C-alpha positions, 0 to 999 in steps of 0.5 A: 801622207795619205793612208787608205783603209786598204793599206791598214785593213782590207789588203794588209796581211800578217807577214810570214816572211820579209824582203831583205830591206832594212828598216831604219831606226827613224821608221821605228821611232815614227811608229812609236810617235804615231801609236803613242796617241792612241787612247788608253784608260786614264792615259796610262800608256803602259806599253813598252817596246824593245826593237830587236835589230842586231844579231846579238839581240836576235840571238838572245830572242830566238831561243825564247821563241817556240821552236819551228816557225816562230824561231825562223820568223824572228831569225829572218825579220829585219826587226822584231819588236818585243811588246810588253807592259810596265806593271809600274805604269802608275808611277808615271800617271802624275805626268800623264794624267795630271787632272786626277789623282790617278796613282791612287786608283791603283795604290795597294791593289796589284791585281787591278794594276796588273789587269789595267797594265795588260789590257791597256798594253794590248790596246796599244799593240793594236795601235802599234800594228796600225802605225807600222802599216800606216808607215808602209811596213808589214807586221807579224804579231805572234804568241808562241814564246816563253815570256819569262825567258824574254823578260829575263833576257831583255827586262831583267829585274824590272816590272816589265812583262812581254805580252806579244812578239811582232816582226816588222819589215817589208813583207814578201808577198810570195810567202803569203797564204790565201787570206783566212776567212773572218766572221760575218757581222751577225756572227760576231756582233749584236745590236742591243 
């Protein structure tokens, strides 16, 4: 499969609506199989995902979203991914990073653990979006949800915390707005 920078970046858009095409479970697995190779610190890979595909699951998620467009986006999307972080990720480090005593880096330091979990999961969210685009899907990442309600509905009594909600499917180009501007290099970057 040849994937272009246009498909990943310059022509890719945040989906605001989707065509009525299903997203096979095999495609959702393929997204994970690609994104899992993106680097994280100490290979901690704290991102956890719930793919909301059924009407029952969608009905649990919609009330957790901000009223208005976010609820409508989740209702209309073929799939919505709850992207979260696992605050217990150090438990998996002996297997994921066996070359060091990585769990000791976090032992007794919940603030450092939470910080690493959130930052590295956000890095993985970026890989997730790129993987979805590489497989021909459009993504609609968003905030605007009650994280506590999402966690209670999908990860009750676990150390997992939702950080981003992302709709997935084949985007409806007729629903797109003109592309918003981006900052120029000199506005966002400096050379030191």
